N, C-alpha and C positions, 0 to 999 in steps of 0.2 A: 504493498501499499504507498501509495506517494504521500509525504509528510512535510517537505518544506513547500512554503509559499516565497514567489519571486517576484521581484520588480526588475524585467527586461527593459534596457535603457536605450535608445539611442544616443548617439554620443554629439555629433553635431547639431547645435539647434536645441539640444535638451539639456544636455551637462554644460557644455562649452560655447561659445559664439561661433556661429558657421561663418567662416571667412572663405568656403571654398575649399580648394584642395590644399589642407594644412600640412605642411611638411616640415616647418621649424618648431620645435618645442617652445620657443622663447613668443611664439605667436597664441599660446592657449590663453584663451582669456575664459575663467571660470565665470558661469550666469549668475546673475543676483538672484540669492535666496535657494540655490542648488545644494550647495554644503549642508543648510539648513534641514533640507529635506531628504536627504540623504541619510542622516542623523536621525530621524524621526523615523524612518522606514526602518533603517536597520535597529533601531530601538525596540519596534514593533515586531520582529523577528523577520525580517524580510529579507532574502538572498537579495544582492544587488548584482546583476550581470548585464553586460555592456554588449549590445550586439551592432554592428557598424558596418556600412557597405564602404568600402574603401577603395573603389575603381579607378582611382588614382596611380595605383601601382600599375593594374593592367593597359592603362592609358598613357605609362611613361612620365607621368606629373612629378610624383616622388617613387622612390626605393622601397625596399621591403626595410632596408635599416633605418632610412627617414622616420617609416610608420612605428616601427619599436621604440624609436628614442622619443616620438610624439607621445605611444603610450606608457612609456617609462617615467616619464616626468608628470604626466597627468594622474599617474597610481601615484606616486611620488607626493604629490600635492595632496592628493586622498589622504595617503595617510599620514601625512602632517598636520590633517587636520582631525585625525582620531576617525577617519573613514574606511573600513574594509571592504574594498570592490571584491566579491567573491570570484567572478572571471570576466574577462573579457574576449568577444571573439569577432573577429572581425574576417569579411570576406574580399579580396584580392582582385576578385575576378572579374571579367567584364565580356560577354562575345563580341564586343564592337573593341576591344581593347589591340593594342599594336604589340605591347610585351608579353613574350613566352614565357615560363608556359601558363600566364596568367589568364591570355583572351579567350578564355573558352565560358561556355555555358556550363553553371553550376547548379547545385542544390542548396547552397550556402547564402546566396545571394537574395537578399528580400528583395521581394516578397515571399522567396521559398521560405521553408520552416525549418532548413536545416541547423542553424546557430541554437534555434530554442530547443532544437529536439535533440540536440548535443548535451546542451546544459539541463535540461530537466532531466535526461537519462543519468548525467554525472551526479546530480545532487538530488536525486529523488523528489523532484518538485510536482506538486499537485496544481496541475495546469490550471484547473476548475479556480483556484485562490491564486491564481495569479496574474500579473498585469503585464502589458506592452505600453512606454510612453514615448511616442515619437513625434515628430514635425510634417512627417514626408506621408503621400499616401501609400507608398510602399510599405511603412510601419504599422499602418494602418491594415493594410493586406497581410503582411506577416501575422498579426493577431488574429486576424481571420483564419487564417490559414493553420493556425496550431492553438486554435482554441481558448487565448487568452482575451480577456477585457483588453478595451483599449482605449487611450488617451493621443489624442490628437492636439498637440499644443500649436496653435494659430500663429502663422508666421507672413511674413511678405516677399518672402524668397522664393518661394514655389507655389505654381499654380495647384488649388486643393480640386479635385475632381467631386462636384458636390454628390456625386451618386456612392460613393465612398465612405459610409457613415459609421463613425466610431461610437462606441459608448459614451465616451465623454468628450466635449470640447471644453480645453483650459489654456491658460494665458501663459503658464510656465510649469516648471516641475514642483513648483512650491505648492500650487491649486491642488494639483493630480494629487500629490500626497497626502493632502490634507481630505480629500476626497475617499481615497484607498484608507487610510486612516479612521474616517468617519463611520464608513462601511464595514469595517474588517468582521465585526462581530454579528451584524445583520445575515 
């Protein structure tokens, strides 16, 4: 029986400012309220797993080493703020990429459920008690494809297909965390 509950989190636009293809760790900007939200979710017993598409690798905008440096710095920022991120999954693939071997169609690229399924198996996660917080339609479709409840953070960077309906529209991670924590015992 799956016992753990989890909040799966998109990276850019949810945890950190979306600046496009982030390749320099020094360009990480933590979004306001996100540290507090993560602490609150962690205190309530939620696992925290980042799931992020990083097609910039397949498209040649940055290397796997650049991506590793960004993720290392991001996790260090959380650690320095007393937040343990339980895991981080990323998809470097894109079928229209130019860099081999990443220029493929895969099962880990959102909206496919690969990253969520990997985390659910590894951490014995109860999908019915878990959530996805994202800022793109692919995040909401990932939630639907994997059975998670979904939060869509409104943004101005991406066009939102109104036919893709999340469980909740929110302004940021802090608002999503409040709703999750308010409803967790219902």
